[in-house]
C-alpha positions as CSV (number, residue, x, y, z in Angstrom):
1,M,109.1,65.1,151.7
2,F,109.6,66.3,155.3
3,V,107.8,69.4,156.5
4,D,108.2,71.2,159.8
5,I,104.6,71.2,161.3
6,N,104.4,72.5,164.8
7,N,108.0,72.0,165.5
8,N,107.9,68.4,164.4
9,K,109.1,67.0,161.1
10,L,106.3,65.2,159.3
11,N,106.7,62.9,156.5
12,V,104.2,64.2,153.8
13,E,103.3,63.3,150.3
14,V,100.9,65.3,147.9
15,T,99.6,64.1,144.6
16,G,96.9,65.6,142.2
17,P,96.3,69.0,140.4
18,E,97.2,71.9,142.5
19,S,94.0,73.6,141.5
20,A,91.9,70.6,142.7
21,P,90.0,70.5,146.2
22,L,92.3,69.4,148.9
23,M,91.9,66.1,150.7
24,I,93.9,65.5,153.8
25,V,93.8,61.7,154.9
26,H,94.8,60.5,158.4
27,H,95.9,57.0,158.8
28,G,94.9,54.9,161.8
29,A,97.0,53.1,164.4
30,P,99.3,55.5,166.0
31,G,102.6,53.9,166.3
32,L,101.6,51.2,163.8
33,G,100.1,53.1,160.9
34,S,101.7,55.3,158.3
35,M,100.8,57.0,155.0
36,A,101.0,53.7,153.2
37,E,97.4,52.8,153.7
38,P,95.8,56.2,152.9
39,R,98.2,56.5,150.0
40,A,96.8,53.2,148.6
41,S,93.2,53.7,149.4
42,F,92.9,57.5,148.5
43,G,95.8,57.8,145.9
44,P,93.4,56.9,143.1
45,F,91.4,60.0,143.9
46,A,94.3,62.2,142.9
47,D,92.7,62.5,139.4
48,D,90.1,64.8,140.8
49,Y,91.5,65.9,144.0
50,R,94.8,67.1,145.6
51,V,95.5,64.3,148.2
52,L,97.6,64.8,151.0
53,V,98.8,61.8,153.0
54,F,101.3,61.9,155.8
55,D,102.9,60.0,158.6
56,A,101.3,61.5,161.9
57,R,103.5,62.6,164.7
58,G,105.2,59.6,166.3
59,S,104.3,57.2,163.4
60,G,106.1,56.0,160.3
61,Q,109.1,58.1,159.4
62,S,107.9,61.4,161.2
63,E,109.4,62.8,164.3
64,G,107.6,62.0,167.6
65,N,107.9,65.0,169.7
66,G,105.4,65.2,172.4
67,P,102.7,65.6,173.3
68,L,100.9,62.8,171.4
69,T,97.5,64.1,172.3
70,H,94.4,64.2,170.2
71,E,94.7,68.1,170.5
72,Q,98.2,67.9,169.1
73,W,97.4,65.6,166.2
74,A,94.4,67.8,165.4
75,A,96.5,71.0,165.5
76,D,98.9,69.1,163.0
77,V,96.2,68.7,160.5
78,E,95.2,72.5,160.8
79,A,99.0,73.3,160.3
80,L,99.0,71.0,157.2
81,R,95.9,72.7,155.7
82,E,97.8,76.1,156.2
83,W,101.1,74.7,154.7
84,A,98.9,73.3,151.7
85,G,97.4,76.9,151.1
86,A,93.6,75.6,151.2
87,E,91.1,77.6,152.9
88,R,88.7,74.7,153.1
89,F,89.3,70.9,152.4
90,I,88.0,67.5,152.6
91,M,89.0,65.5,155.8
92,A,89.2,61.7,155.6
93,G,90.4,59.3,158.4
94,G,89.9,55.5,159.1
95,S,90.1,53.8,162.5
96,Y,92.0,56.0,164.9
97,G,92.5,58.4,162.0
98,G,88.7,58.8,162.3
99,F,89.1,59.8,165.9
100,I,91.3,62.6,164.8
101,S,89.3,63.6,161.9
102,M,86.2,64.0,164.2
103,E,88.3,65.9,166.8
104,Y,89.4,68.3,164.0
105,A,85.9,68.8,162.7
106,I,84.7,69.6,166.0
107,R,87.5,72.3,166.5
108,H,87.3,73.6,163.0
109,P,83.9,73.0,161.4
110,E,84.2,76.1,159.1
111,R,87.2,74.5,157.5
112,L,85.6,71.4,156.1
113,L,83.9,70.8,152.7
114,A,83.1,67.3,153.6
115,M,84.4,64.5,155.9
116,V,84.9,60.7,155.1
117,L,85.1,58.4,158.0
118,R,86.0,54.7,157.9
119,D,85.7,52.0,160.7
120,T,85.9,54.3,163.6
121,S,84.2,55.1,166.9
122,P,83.0,58.4,168.8
123,D,84.2,57.2,172.1
124,N,86.1,54.4,173.8
125,S,83.2,52.1,174.1
126,N,84.6,50.1,171.3
127,E,87.3,48.7,173.4
128,E,84.9,46.7,175.4
129,L,83.1,45.4,172.4
130,A,86.4,44.5,170.8
131,R,87.6,42.6,173.6
132,A,84.4,40.5,173.5
133,N,84.7,39.9,169.8
134,A,88.3,38.9,170.2
135,V,87.7,36.4,172.8
136,A,84.7,35.0,171.0
137,S,86.5,34.6,167.7
138,A,87.2,31.0,166.6
139,R,89.8,32.2,164.0
140,V,92.7,32.3,166.5
141,E,93.5,31.2,170.0
142,L,94.7,34.5,171.6
143,D,97.8,34.8,173.8
144,M,96.0,36.8,176.3
145,G,99.2,38.3,177.5
146,K,100.0,39.8,174.1
147,F,96.4,40.8,173.5
148,T,96.2,42.7,176.8
149,R,99.4,44.5,176.3
150,I,98.5,45.8,172.7
151,M,94.9,46.7,173.8
152,D,96.1,48.4,177.1
153,G,99.3,50.1,175.6
154,T,101.7,48.4,177.7
155,T,104.0,46.9,175.1
156,Y,107.5,46.5,176.2
157,D,109.6,47.7,172.9
158,N,109.2,47.6,169.2
159,D,109.8,43.9,169.2
160,D,107.0,43.2,171.6
161,L,104.6,45.5,169.7
162,R,105.4,43.6,166.5
163,A,104.5,40.3,168.2
164,C,101.4,41.6,169.8
165,W,100.4,43.1,166.3
166,A,100.9,39.7,164.8
167,E,98.7,38.2,167.4
168,I,95.5,40.3,166.7
169,L,96.1,40.8,163.0
170,P,94.1,37.7,162.0
171,L,91.0,39.4,163.4
172,Y,90.9,42.1,160.9
173,D,89.8,40.8,157.6
174,H,86.5,39.3,156.4
175,V,88.6,36.5,154.8
176,Y,91.6,35.2,156.8
177,D,94.8,34.8,154.7
178,P,97.7,33.9,156.9
179,A,100.2,35.1,154.1
180,A,98.5,38.3,153.9
181,V,98.7,38.8,157.6
182,Q,102.5,38.1,157.5
183,R,103.0,40.6,154.8
184,K,101.3,43.1,157.1
185,V,103.3,42.3,160.0
186,D,106.5,42.8,157.9
187,A,105.5,46.0,156.3
188,T,104.6,47.8,159.5
189,P,106.7,50.5,161.0
190,Y,106.8,50.0,164.8
191,R,106.7,52.9,167.3
192,Y,105.8,51.4,170.6
193,E,106.1,54.7,172.6
194,T,103.5,56.3,170.4
195,H,101.2,53.2,170.5
196,N,101.6,52.9,174.3
197,W,100.8,56.9,174.6
198,A,97.7,56.5,172.6
199,F,96.3,53.7,174.6
200,T,97.4,54.7,178.1
201,K,96.6,58.5,178.0
202,N,94.4,59.1,175.2
203,M,91.8,56.3,174.9
204,P,90.8,56.2,178.6
205,V,89.3,59.8,178.1
206,Y,88.3,59.8,174.6
207,D,84.7,60.7,173.9
208,V,83.4,63.2,171.4
209,T,79.7,62.1,171.4
210,A,78.6,65.3,173.2
211,D,80.3,67.5,170.4
212,L,79.5,65.7,167.2
213,P,76.3,67.7,166.6
214,K,78.6,70.7,166.1
215,I,80.0,69.0,163.0
216,T,78.2,70.7,160.1
217,C,79.7,69.5,156.9
218,P,78.4,66.5,154.9
219,T,79.9,63.3,156.4
220,L,80.2,59.9,155.0
221,I,80.5,56.9,157.4
222,T,81.7,53.6,156.1
223,V,82.2,50.5,158.1
224,G,82.7,46.8,157.4
225,R,80.0,44.5,158.7
226,E,82.4,42.2,160.3
227,D,84.6,44.9,161.9
228,W,85.7,43.4,165.4
229,I,87.4,46.4,166.7
230,T,85.2,49.4,165.8
231,P,81.9,47.5,165.3
232,V,78.9,48.7,163.1
233,A,77.2,49.9,166.3
234,C,80.0,52.5,166.6
235,S,79.4,53.8,163.2
236,E,75.6,53.9,163.8
237,K,76.2,56.0,166.9
238,I,78.1,58.6,164.9
239,A,75.6,58.7,162.0
240,G,72.9,59.4,164.6
241,L,74.7,62.4,166.2
242,I,76.0,64.2,162.9
243,A,73.0,65.9,161.2
244,N,74.2,65.7,157.7
245,A,75.6,62.2,157.8
246,R,75.3,59.1,155.5
247,L,76.2,55.6,156.6
248,E,77.4,52.9,154.3
249,I,78.0,49.2,155.5
250,F,80.1,46.9,153.5
251,E,78.9,43.4,153.9
252,Q,81.9,41.7,152.7
253,S,84.4,43.5,154.8
254,G,86.1,43.5,158.2
255,H,88.0,46.6,159.4
256,S,89.1,47.5,156.0
257,P,86.4,47.9,153.3
258,Q,88.7,50.3,151.5
259,I,90.8,47.1,150.7
260,E,88.4,44.3,150.8
261,E,85.7,46.0,148.9
262,A,87.9,48.7,147.1
263,E,86.0,49.1,144.0
264,R,82.8,49.8,145.8
265,F,84.4,51.8,148.4
266,Q,85.9,54.2,145.9
267,R,82.7,54.3,143.9
268,V,80.6,55.3,147.1
269,V,83.3,57.9,148.2
270,R,83.5,59.5,144.8
271,D,79.7,59.7,144.5
272,F,79.4,61.2,148.0
273,L,82.1,63.9,147.2
274,V,80.5,65.0,143.9
275,E,77.1,65.3,145.8
276,A,78.6,67.0,148.9
277,L,80.8,69.5,146.8
278,G,78.0,70.1,144.5
279,K,75.8,71.1,147.3
280,E,78.7,73.2,148.7
281,G,79.0,75.0,145.4
282,S,75.3,75.7,145.3
283,A,74.9,77.0,148.9
């Protein structure tokens, strides 16, 4: 369904019992991501939770009215909470969606029951690490022009973003499967203006490290051991700055443990939420 959120139509999907705790899941990769990944990864939680997934402003099928800032994306989450009618909820986000999850938690700590982060970073230091990891990888011989354009947010159009995305996708998984990479390339909705905005305007100034201690809700941080773009060190940094945080490293995963170790990922998240919400109920 399409919902008018802050004067921008968002593509939204809600599953699970209306009486269950609300979970809002934010996808990653603005301009490349969509609700498809969180629907697949968190849809199974709809037996116990009311799961809301959506295409963020400027991604997937949603409208892309500016500004495409972290402040605006966090404000959209707050408006979705109000639309869903929940006083408090569980926030979840992976990769760039983790950036927005943390931004929201800093702005609205009183609204969160718990937070689940996956393969993300508290600042833009991951970019330097990612560039070094990509160049050192023996998996592919990178076209450095394409690599630079996607990392810097200077892609020419949707076709160029697709070509640049195809260039770096082999780096993401623990086990490289060219056929799986091609399926991802074909399934991705391309919005180059959103991608370029995120990486030319947002990322150069992104740094929430000083504000992470403001986050008070129980927080689960998950990361793949072989994540090239938001390496383990980034998650360790987050865990060291949030008082009520737990870090889980997935040894057989790259950037997507929710896919590569799906059974363990779902078990870890479920156990964490039962404990976190149990503590909330007894507080």
